[in-house]
C-alpha positions, -999 to +999 in steps of 0.1 A: -728+446-306-722+439-341-732+407-360-710+382-366-712+371-406-692+341-423-682+341-461-712+326-471-737+351-459-746+331-429-757+348-397-733+330-367-748+348-339-752+383-321-727+382-294-717+407-265-707+403-226-744+404-219-751+377-246-726+353-223-759+355-196-780+344-215-759+306-219-768+281-194-735+278-180-746+258-146-759+226-169-727+227-188-697+203-183-663+209-177-632+198-198-617+199-161-632+186-132-618+209-113-628+245-133-659+255-129-684+261-163-689+299-146-648+302-147-647+300-183-678+325-187-656+350-165-623+350-187-649+353-217-666+385-197-632+399-187-618+396-226-653+414-239-646+440-213-614+449-218-612+449-254-582+468-272-564+463-240-566+426-237-535+404-241-520+368-241-522+365-201-559+374-203-564+340-228-543+311-213-572+303-191-595+290-217-564+268-238-562+249-202-603+247-197-613+241-231-600+211-249-574+191-238-562+153-249-567+147-213-598+156-209-613+158-241-634+186-254-666+198-231-700+207-238-686+244-221-661+244-250-688+240-275-710+267-258-678+290-254-667+282-293-689+314-310-678+338-284-646+329-288-650+330-324-668+363-321-635+376-301-612+368-327-625+385-354-634+419-339-605+445-347-612+460-309-600+429-294-564+432-278-558+394-282-569+383-316-535+365-329-540+346-296-570+336-298-573+325-335-540+298-317-564+292-290-592+280-321-562+261-336-559+240-306-594+234-307-599+224-341-574+196-336-582+183-300-610+165-311-580+144-335-565+139-308-593+124-282-612+095-280-647+100-297-665+096-263-647+126-250-662+149-273-694+172-269-719+159-291-725+190-302-694+198-310-686+187-349-716+215-358-704+241-336-671+237-350-682+236-387-698+268-385-670+284-366-645+272-398-668+289-422-668+322-399-629+323-393-618+319-431-621+356-436-591+357-405-567+348-438-570+381-451-571+400-421-553+434-419-527+416-387-504+397-406-501+382-367-538+371-373-533+360-409-503+334-400-519+324-367-548+315-389-526+293-414-537+264-402-575+267-405-575+274-441-602+256-457-583+232-479-552+241-501-569+259-524-574+283-503-539+285-489-530+290-528-548+317-528-535+335-499-498+325-512-506+345-542-522+377-526-496+375-494-473+401-493-458+399-457-427+374-457-438+359-424-471+352-432-455+340-470-431+315-451-463+298-431-487+292-458-453+276-476-450+252-444-487+246-444-485+235-481-458+212-478-474+196-448-505+189-468-488+179-500-468+154-480-497+139-460-509+106-470-539+111-492-529+144-505-546+149-543-522+150-573-532+186-575-523+194-546-486+179-548-483+196-585-491+228-574-474+229-545-443+216-563-451+239-589-450+268-555-418+251-546-398+261-573-404+291-581-398+295-541-359+280-553-357+303-575-368+335-556-343+365-547-344+364-513-324+337-493-350+334-466-375+319-484-348+299-508-341+280-474-377+274-466-386+258-494-354+237-494-372+232-459-404+218-469-398+203-502-375+178-482-406+159-472-420+155-509-382+145-522-352+141-502-331+149-528-336+183-530-317+193-500-289+173-510-291+187-550-296+224-531-271+221-502-247+248-520-276+272-523-281+268-483-251+280-481-253+306-497-284+315-483-281+314-447-247+332-453-260+361-474-251+394-454-281+411-465-307+389-449-290+384-418-310+406-394-342+394-410-342+355-396-355+362-365-385+384-372-401+364-405-394+324-397-420+316-377-432+276-378-460+264-364-462+253-325-434+277-318-445+308-307-414+326-314-396+330-348-362+311-355-333+330-354-309+323-381-290+302-355-318+277-349-328+275-386-290+265-396-292+240-372-324+226-380-315+224-418-285+203-404-317+176-396-319+176-435-290+156-441-297+129-406-289+099-424-261+111-449-238+120-424-214+128-454-234+153-470-246+170-435-204+174-425-200+194-463-227+212-454-213+224-421-183+227-438-194+251-462-211+273-435-177+275-418-160+285-445-184+310-457-192+326-424-174+359-420-154+352-386-161+383-366-196+388-372-217+350-379-210+336-345-244+325-348-233+305-378-204+289-360-225+281-331-246+262-352-219+245-370-202+229-340-235+220-315-245+202-353-205+188-350-210+176-315-244+161-325-228+136-347-192+133-328-215+113-298-238+090-324-206+083-356-168+076-353-164+086-393-172+121-388-142+130-364-118+138-389-138+161-405-146+177-372-116+183-357-106+211-384-138+225-379-133+230-341-092+236-340-102+265-366-129+277-342-110+282-308-092+320-313-126+327-323-136+364-313-163+353-294-163+331-260-195+314-275-173+301-303-148+293-285-161+276-255-177+253-280-145+241-304-125+233-267-157+211-257-157+193-289-121+188-293-122+179-253-146+146-272-115+140-294-096+136-269-059+119-280-068+127-317-070+167-312-033+164-295-024+190-328-048+217-308-030+211-270-011+246-273-041+268-284-058+250-259-033+256-229-032+289-242-066+295-233-066+282-197-068+312-181-099+323-209-130+328-187-153+337-215-187+320-207-223+316-225-258+323-207-270+287-214-242+267-216-219+259-183-181+262-175-157+286-190-139+283-218-109+274-201-127+247-179-136+238-215-098+237-230-087+223-191-107+191-197-098+186-233-060+187-219-065+162-199-081+140-222-046+139-241-028+139-207-012+169-212+003+178-177-006+213-179-043+202-168-031+194-135-020+227-122-049+237-101-073+212-119-086+198-084-095+234-072-114+243-110-138+215-107-148+226-073-152+262-078-187+257-093-197+235-064-188+259-036-204+290-060-239+298-052-255+283-079-244+250-063-228+234-097-259+229-115-263+227-150-285+231-178-297+204-204-281+217-232-249+216-248-217+215-240-214+212-203-188+206-182-179+169-179-186+153-145-154+154-118-153+113-118-151+116-156-119+144-157-098+125-131-108+086-132-086+086-163-057+104-144-042+080-123-010+079-132-010+115-118-028+105-084+004+117-067-001+152-081-038+152-078-044+140-041-034+162-022-064+182-034-086+155-032-081+151+005-084+186+015-118+185-004-133+149+012-121+166+047-139+196+039-170+178+032-169+158+057-176+191+077-192+211+057-232+196+061-242+225+030-212+202+012-226+194-024-230+158-023-223+151-061-183+167-050-178+135-022-196+107-046-174+115-078-144+113-059-151+083-036-155+069-077-125+082-087-104+068-056-124+035-061-111+035-099-072+040-086-073+012-065-042+010-045-023+045-062-056+057-037-040+047-008-027+080+008-069+089+009-072+056+030-076+081+066-105+101+040-122+077+027-124+055+059-139+086+074-170+084+054-176+047+064-200+055+087-213+084+067-253+083+061-254+090+028-216+082+012-211+046+031-220+027+004-193+049-019-168+043+006-170+008+009-168+000-028-136+022-032-125+004-001-133-032-015-112-017-046-081-014-022-080-045-009-060-059+015-037-024+019-070-008+032-072-035+061-070-007+088-104+003+079-121-031+091-130-015+126-153+014+113-162-010+084-177-034+119-187-001+132-208+003+100-222-031+106-236-023+138-255+004+128-271-011+096-300-039+091-293-075+084-307-074+046-269-046+044-247-073+061-236-099+032-221-067+014-200-057+046-192-089+050-176-093+015-157-058+017-143-070+046-132-100+033-115-081+004-098-059+025-086-093+050-107-083+080-130-112+085-127-148+082-134-158+041-160-187+054-180-164+075-176-136+044-184-166+016-215-178+034-232-145+041-226-137+003-233-171-006-269-173+011-280-141-007-289-165-040-321-190-038-313-226-045-334-244-069-368-246-071-370-215-048-381-179-064-359-167-079-331-143-061-298-133-077-284-116-041-249-111-047-239-138-074-219-110-091-194-112-058-187-149-056-168-140-085-139-131-060-139-161-043-128-185-070-130-223-063-133-215-024-172-205-033-176-243-049-204-248-022-223-229-039-221-237-076-255-250-074-276-219-064-248-199-094-262-226-117-301-217-104-293-184-112-287-190-154-321-194-152-330-164-141-355-141-161-331-107-164-300-115-188-276-095-163-279-116-135-281-148-161-244-132-171-228-124-137-237-157-131-219-172-157-189-149-147-193-164-110-196-203-123-168-197-146-145-185-120-156-209-094-154-243-113-127-231-143-148-245-170-164-230-198-191-255-203-226-236-189-210-203-186-193-196-222-227-202-240-247-173-213-218-153-225-222-160-264-252-151-258-253-121-244-230-108-264-248-116-299-275-101-280-257-067-276-246-064-314-285-077-329-292-041-311-294-051-272-291-025-250-273-039-219-240-022-217-226-028-184-231-067-191-213-066-226-185-050-213-184-074-182-187-103-204-158-092-227-135-088-194-144-122-184-134-135-218-101-118-223-094-131-184-099-168-196-082-166-236-116-178-245-131-169-276-158-185-297-164-180-334-193-166-336-188-141-308-158-129-326-177-126-355-199-101-336-171-081-324-162-076-358-193-066-366-196-042-335-159-027-343-167-020-381-200-003-373-200+034-374-222+044-346-211+047-310-216+017-285-227+037-260-267+048-253-259+085-243-264+114-262-231+139-251-198+135-243-200+102-220-212+088-256-171+089-266-159+076-235-183+049-234-176+038-270-135+043-265-139+016-232-159-008-253-141-009-286-106-007-264-123-040-246-130-054-281-099-047-296-086-067-271-106-095-272-102-098-306-068-105-300-075-140-281-076-173-303-110-185-308-121-210-286-128-249-304-151-275-276-128-299-265-132-336-267 
């Protein structure tokens, strides 16, 4: 075995597979108590033995067993380090690039680990190893050079590599690392000046890939550069001469594979996250410059970024609309799918494209990692516009994926098919048309043990929202009352129907006989709602779930007392006690109930004002906020402070939703409609 010599002529070790046996592995500690040091020895032996045939998979156990944030850096890692360096430096090792990657991981592990979890001998061992790996920066293999960049001994070494390097994949990696060092706190003035000089020259480079990399790197040093060079970015990303090279040269730290142009374009838009107008200008520029038949990747990136903007800000809608509408006729189904979904998100604001969307209803185009067909998304867009062309076969279309082998599962990517309830709930005016198919599905799922739960849940949620318009499905809803998993959803739907669902009372009583006593109050409440029990008995069952003053807080069913109104006067003190609950949402429910019971806003209105002001100041309790607004609208009462907070919310650009997909727009629309209605109420003045 050859002797490994570092760049300063320091003898590191004479290492071989045989030398591994000389290490006292049995006296070492493992980074993972479940993996013995002997296992590390076996992995290293296998790498020495396989030589040119060694692969990435042969190295992977070392990533788990030498160093981690959880277990630290053990004495086994210290003992193994010289062997890893020797293997990485030996041109006869097949998995050299992966071993260099391992060295980078090991170099970072102590920074992320408490000092007491790092072997005391590790710092000295790493100092020798760090010197020994510097020649790898000039290794003949570009993959090895690329992986070794984070191990460079400072910016000076990187600048040397930059001047000497000719392989673009390595040059980009050097450029990114230079930018990272220059942007780090405490970076020296010389490092910053020299890095800026490299970046300035790269902005003028004839290679479009390098120009984009320079802008992205420069952004950490000067946030004005991306805006100033926006046209350069558009020109470079749409340069046809570079189209085929993006997915072969753009490597970034911590990512195993190079980024294709679609990914680079998407990430480039990140540079404008704080300036939506500039991001839209960038996206519009890309869309306009893209070749219709060849640049589907760029258009996918454009539409994906538009979706990201749409679900977070309202102001982007006018600019996003033509971008999506213009992509509906694109030959690539992945582009059409995104365009149709975006128009669905925009809903009524996209009605100008209704005819084009209707023409896509039978479009079966799909994309591998996004669910639904082009036709599915076009259909949803039409439902958002209340266009009757979406209705024929709608329920069957929504259910079809759940009856297929994939069970209707979907990826975490966007866009995705909207939830069934989100599609159907707004279509209450078309209940007569849709109910026959919904009822058929409910009957089918009741007798099919393998039926997906989501279908029944979403249908029952829809019928609850439709209230008495869902009465033709009363028999189907009642059939689910004693279902082991769907009884709650069924009883909620019955309660929403009120006295029209009185025939379901026997099923509810049967359910009560099967349920434990703790569940009886909610069933009493449902029975009362449909007229199937004595009101006094139901009130007593619900009221007793609340704690009295002096007892530990139990919120119970305080919100359900609202429906009893003045009849719940006997439980006023318990409701007042709930006003002191530590949870804000309970206080809000208690205030609503108290106002409904007493008709006096005196104690309730300040609590609702507190909820709304807290929400306007950045609170995250969207449900209580909406309930508070509905109560203020119901009682036609609004304080000046509430009115001022609502105007601020109405005027803000950010969506009123914590969601990050189409649901953000739906929730934002709902809450803004409530705000607009509430602001028509004359402000309340305290009466003498």
